[in-house]
C-alpha positions in Angstrom: 0.0 0.0 0.0 2.8 2.4 0.9 4.6 1.6 -2.3 1.6 2.7 -4.4 1.3 6.0 -2.5 5.0 6.6 -3.0 4.7 5.9 -6.8 1.6 8.2 -7.1 3.4 11.0 -5.2 6.6 10.6 -7.3 4.5 10.6 -10.5 2.7 13.8 -9.6 6.0 15.5 -8.6 7.8 14.4 -11.8 4.8 15.6 -13.9 4.9 19.0 -12.2 8.6 19.4 -12.8 8.3 18.4 -16.4 5.5 20.8 -17.0 7.2 23.6 -15.3 10.7 23.3 -16.8 10.2 21.5 -20.1 6.6 21.8 -21.5 5.9 25.5 -20.7 9.3 27.0 -22.0 8.9 25.1 -25.3 5.4 26.5 -26.0 6.1 30.0 -24.6 9.0 30.5 -26.9 6.8 29.7 -29.9 4.2 32.3 -28.9 6.7 35.2 -28.1 7.9 35.6 -31.7 7.1 39.3 -32.1 10.1 41.6 -32.6 8.5 45.0 -31.8 9.0 46.8 -28.6 5.3 47.1 -27.8 4.4 43.5 -28.4 3.6 43.6 -32.0 1.0 46.4 -31.9 2.8 48.8 -34.2 1.8 48.7 -37.8 4.5 50.1 -40.0 4.0 50.5 -43.7 1.8 52.4 -46.1 -1.1 52.6 -43.6 -1.1 53.1 -39.8 2.5 53.9 -39.3 2.9 54.1 -35.5 6.7 54.0 -35.5 7.3 57.8 -35.6 
């Protein structure tokens, strides 16, 4: 019985660490691909030039 509880606790802890240090950094780096200073809200070009 104690072995099962230890395995469940270890699995939860390992899953938490994997999510925190492996899963989230991979997917956060894909979403933060904007190169502008205000988070991609400036529209430079022929219309709506907010850079100046």
